[in-house]
C-alpha positions as protocol buffer text, in pm:
chain_id: "A"
residue {
  index: 1
  type: MET
  ca { x: 15362 y: 4927 z: 5981 }
}
residue {
  index: 2
  type: VAL
  ca { x: 15496 y: 5257 z: 5848 }
}
residue {
  index: 3
  type: ARG
  ca { x: 15866 y: 5177 z: 5831 }
}
residue {
  index: 4
  type: GLY
  ca { x: 16008 y: 5307 z: 5506 }
}
residue {
  index: 5
  type: LEU
  ca { x: 15727 y: 5558 z: 5457 }
}
residue {
  index: 6
  type: PHE
  ca { x: 15892 y: 5715 z: 5149 }
}
residue {
  index: 7
  type: PRO
  ca { x: 16181 y: 5485 z: 5055 }
}
residue {
  index: 8
  type: THR
  ca { x: 16246 y: 5649 z: 4716 }
}
residue {
  index: 9
  type: GLU
  ca { x: 16128 y: 6004 z: 4784 }
}
residue {
  index: 10
  type: GLN
  ca { x: 16268 y: 6315 z: 4948 }
}
residue {
  index: 11
  type: VAL
  ca { x: 16119 y: 6559 z: 5196 }
}
residue {
  index: 12
  type: ALA
  ca { x: 16250 y: 6910 z: 5257 }
}
residue {
  index: 13
  type: LEU
  ca { x: 16253 y: 7045 z: 5613 }
}
residue {
  index: 14
  type: ARG
  ca { x: 16268 y: 7406 z: 5722 }
}
residue {
  index: 15
  type: VAL
  ca { x: 16311 y: 7481 z: 6093 }
}
residue {
  index: 16
  type: MET
  ca { x: 16182 y: 7822 z: 6195 }
}
residue {
  index: 17
  type: ASP
  ca { x: 16044 y: 8025 z: 6484 }
}
residue {
  index: 18
  type: ASP
  ca { x: 15680 y: 8084 z: 6581 }
}
residue {
  index: 19
  type: ALA
  ca { x: 15660 y: 8414 z: 6389 }
}
residue {
  index: 20
  type: ALA
  ca { x: 15773 y: 8255 z: 6062 }
}
residue {
  index: 21
  type: ILE
  ca { x: 15542 y: 7954 z: 6091 }
}
residue {
  index: 22
  type: ARG
  ca { x: 15254 y: 8185 z: 6183 }
}
residue {
  index: 23
  type: SER
  ca { x: 15318 y: 8374 z: 5860 }
}
residue {
  index: 24
  type: LEU
  ca { x: 15308 y: 8048 z: 5659 }
}
residue {
  index: 25
  type: ASN
  ca { x: 14994 y: 7936 z: 5842 }
}
residue {
  index: 26
  type: ARG
  ca { x: 14826 y: 8268 z: 5762 }
}
residue {
  index: 27
  type: GLN
  ca { x: 14940 y: 8264 z: 5397 }
}
residue {
  index: 28
  type: PHE
  ca { x: 14853 y: 7904 z: 5313 }
}
residue {
  index: 29
  type: ARG
  ca { x: 14575 y: 7809 z: 5556 }
}
residue {
  index: 30
  type: ASN
  ca { x: 14412 y: 8143 z: 5646 }
}
residue {
  index: 31
  type: VAL
  ca { x: 14485 y: 8068 z: 6012 }
}
residue {
  index: 32
  type: ASP
  ca { x: 14644 y: 8360 z: 6198 }
}
residue {
  index: 33
  type: ARG
  ca { x: 14835 y: 8173 z: 6468 }
}
residue {
  index: 34
  type: ALA
  ca { x: 15154 y: 7977 z: 6507 }
}
residue {
  index: 35
  type: THR
  ca { x: 15142 y: 7600 z: 6492 }
}
residue {
  index: 36
  type: ASP
  ca { x: 15403 y: 7334 z: 6559 }
}
residue {
  index: 37
  type: ILE
  ca { x: 15439 y: 7178 z: 6212 }
}
residue {
  index: 38
  type: LEU
  ca { x: 15300 y: 7237 z: 5865 }
}
residue {
  index: 39
  type: SER
  ca { x: 15302 y: 6988 z: 5578 }
}
residue {
  index: 40
  type: PHE
  ca { x: 15302 y: 7089 z: 5213 }
}
residue {
  index: 41
  type: PRO
  ca { x: 15258 y: 6792 z: 4977 }
}
residue {
  index: 42
  type: ALA
  ca { x: 15441 y: 6821 z: 4646 }
}
residue {
  index: 43
  type: ASP
  ca { x: 15275 y: 6776 z: 4311 }
}
residue {
  index: 44
  type: PRO
  ca { x: 15298 y: 6406 z: 4219 }
}
residue {
  index: 45
  type: SER
  ca { x: 15487 y: 6501 z: 3902 }
}
residue {
  index: 46
  type: ASP
  ca { x: 15766 y: 6638 z: 4126 }
}
residue {
  index: 47
  type: HIS
  ca { x: 15897 y: 6286 z: 4198 }
}
residue {
  index: 48
  type: PRO
  ca { x: 16121 y: 6218 z: 4389 }
}
residue {
  index: 49
  type: HIS
  ca { x: 16017 y: 6523 z: 4597 }
}
residue {
  index: 50
  type: ARG
  ca { x: 15731 y: 6418 z: 4832 }
}
residue {
  index: 51
  type: GLY
  ca { x: 15677 y: 6755 z: 4998 }
}
residue {
  index: 52
  type: ASP
  ca { x: 15796 y: 7012 z: 5248 }
}
residue {
  index: 53
  type: LEU
  ca { x: 15771 y: 7033 z: 5625 }
}
residue {
  index: 54
  type: ALA
  ca { x: 15795 y: 7352 z: 5829 }
}
residue {
  index: 55
  type: LEU
  ca { x: 15875 y: 7298 z: 6197 }
}
residue {
  index: 56
  type: SER
  ca { x: 15860 y: 7565 z: 6467 }
}
residue {
  index: 57
  type: TRP
  ca { x: 16155 y: 7515 z: 6703 }
}
residue {
  index: 58
  type: ASP
  ca { x: 15983 y: 7750 z: 6951 }
}
residue {
  index: 59
  type: ALA
  ca { x: 15689 y: 7506 z: 6962 }
}
residue {
  index: 60
  type: VAL
  ca { x: 15924 y: 7206 z: 6991 }
}
residue {
  index: 61
  type: GLN
  ca { x: 16090 y: 7354 z: 7300 }
}
residue {
  index: 62
  type: ARG
  ca { x: 15764 y: 7469 z: 7460 }
}
residue {
  index: 63
  type: GLN
  ca { x: 15575 y: 7145 z: 7394 }
}
residue {
  index: 64
  type: ALA
  ca { x: 15868 y: 6924 z: 7495 }
}
residue {
  index: 65
  type: ARG
  ca { x: 15869 y: 7091 z: 7834 }
}
residue {
  index: 66
  type: ASP
  ca { x: 15489 y: 7060 z: 7866 }
}
residue {
  index: 67
  type: ASN
  ca { x: 15485 y: 6696 z: 7749 }
}
residue {
  index: 68
  type: GLY
  ca { x: 15782 y: 6573 z: 7953 }
}
residue {
  index: 69
  type: ASN
  ca { x: 15993 y: 6511 z: 7642 }
}
residue {
  index: 70
  type: THR
  ca { x: 16338 y: 6610 z: 7534 }
}
residue {
  index: 71
  type: ASP
  ca { x: 16356 y: 6844 z: 7236 }
}
residue {
  index: 72
  type: VAL
  ca { x: 16463 y: 6547 z: 7022 }
}
residue {
  index: 73
  type: GLN
  ca { x: 16163 y: 6337 z: 7128 }
}
residue {
  index: 74
  type: GLU
  ca { x: 15920 y: 6620 z: 7061 }
}
residue {
  index: 75
  type: ALA
  ca { x: 16077 y: 6711 z: 6726 }
}
residue {
  index: 76
  type: ALA
  ca { x: 16078 y: 6345 z: 6615 }
}
residue {
  index: 77
  type: ALA
  ca { x: 15708 y: 6309 z: 6699 }
}
residue {
  index: 78
  type: LEU
  ca { x: 15615 y: 6628 z: 6517 }
}
residue {
  index: 79
  type: LEU
  ca { x: 15821 y: 6530 z: 6212 }
}
residue {
  index: 80
  type: ALA
  ca { x: 15660 y: 6185 z: 6208 }
}
residue {
  index: 81
  type: HIS
  ca { x: 15318 y: 6352 z: 6232 }
}
residue {
  index: 82
  type: GLY
  ca { x: 15405 y: 6582 z: 5942 }
}
residue {
  index: 83
  type: MET
  ca { x: 15530 y: 6290 z: 5733 }
}
residue {
  index: 84
  type: LEU
  ca { x: 15200 y: 6111 z: 5792 }
}
residue {
  index: 85
  type: HIS
  ca { x: 15021 y: 6415 z: 5652 }
}
residue {
  index: 86
  type: LEU
  ca { x: 15246 y: 6397 z: 5345 }
}
residue {
  index: 87
  type: ALA
  ca { x: 15145 y: 6032 z: 5313 }
}
residue {
  index: 88
  type: GLY
  ca { x: 14778 y: 6135 z: 5301 }
}
residue {
  index: 89
  type: HIS
  ca { x: 14672 y: 6082 z: 5662 }
}
residue {
  index: 90
  type: ASP
  ca { x: 14456 y: 6338 z: 5839 }
}
residue {
  index: 91
  type: HIS
  ca { x: 14276 y: 6371 z: 6172 }
}
residue {
  index: 92
  type: PRO
  ca { x: 13934 y: 6534 z: 6131 }
}
residue {
  index: 93
  type: ASP
  ca { x: 13782 y: 6332 z: 6417 }
}
residue {
  index: 94
  type: ASP
  ca { x: 13885 y: 6160 z: 6740 }
}
residue {
  index: 95
  type: GLU
  ca { x: 13918 y: 5816 z: 6580 }
}
residue {
  index: 96
  type: SER
  ca { x: 14151 y: 5933 z: 6304 }
}
residue {
  index: 97
  type: GLN
  ca { x: 14346 y: 6145 z: 6556 }
}
residue {
  index: 98
  type: ALA
  ca { x: 14401 y: 5836 z: 6771 }
}
residue {
  index: 99
  type: GLU
  ca { x: 14522 y: 5642 z: 6465 }
}
residue {
  index: 100
  type: MET
  ca { x: 14763 y: 5919 z: 6365 }
}
residue {
  index: 101
  type: ASP
  ca { x: 14895 y: 5934 z: 6721 }
}
residue {
  index: 102
  type: ARG
  ca { x: 14948 y: 5555 z: 6716 }
}
residue {
  index: 103
  type: LEU
  ca { x: 15131 y: 5572 z: 6384 }
}
residue {
  index: 104
  type: THR
  ca { x: 15341 y: 5865 z: 6506 }
}
residue {
  index: 105
  type: ARG
  ca { x: 15452 y: 5662 z: 6808 }
}
residue {
  index: 106
  type: GLU
  ca { x: 15524 y: 5366 z: 6580 }
}
residue {
  index: 107
  type: ILE
  ca { x: 15745 y: 5576 z: 6352 }
}
residue {
  index: 108
  type: CYS
  ca { x: 15932 y: 5717 z: 6651 }
}
residue {
  index: 109
  type: ALA
  ca { x: 15976 y: 5372 z: 6804 }
}
residue {
  index: 110
  type: SER
  ca { x: 16118 y: 5239 z: 6475 }
}
residue {
  index: 111
  type: ALA
  ca { x: 16388 y: 5508 z: 6511 }
}
residue {
  index: 112
  type: GLY
  ca { x: 16450 y: 5414 z: 6875 }
}
residue {
  index: 113
  type: ILE
  ca { x: 16269 y: 5719 z: 7014 }
}
residue {
  index: 114
  type: LYS
  ca { x: 16001 y: 5661 z: 7277 }
}
residue {
  index: 115
  type: VAL
  ca { x: 15727 y: 5923 z: 7309 }
}
residue {
  index: 116
  type: GLU
  ca { x: 15397 y: 5908 z: 7490 }
}
residue {
  index: 117
  type: ASN
  ca { x: 15259 y: 6262 z: 7476 }
}
residue {
  index: 118
  type: PHE
  ca { x: 15347 y: 6512 z: 7206 }
}
residue {
  index: 119
  type: GLY
  ca { x: 15206 y: 6813 z: 7030 }
}
residue {
  index: 120
  type: HIS
  ca { x: 14958 y: 7058 z: 7179 }
}
């Protein structure tokens, strides 16, 4: 169960377009393309700040349409996914990707948002 992921911590969110998130992706990950969400964990000494999320609204709208979601469903899933990264989860292989997808759906469901497909 992931309810209450960061009960005493804060996360900053910046919503941007594909061009801005591509710039961040290039600057911080050496990847020259837009992505849907980026997670930037804070230094542990920064308590109560857990980290920052950057969300591409262009990607939310595009992926929502492709995945049969509303913008709210898609954004919620991407934000949940980003929060899981801030909590230390990653998805280097199919098994861990499936677990992150399950946890993402669980977080969304705990907020009353049902999603099946999301992301790329």
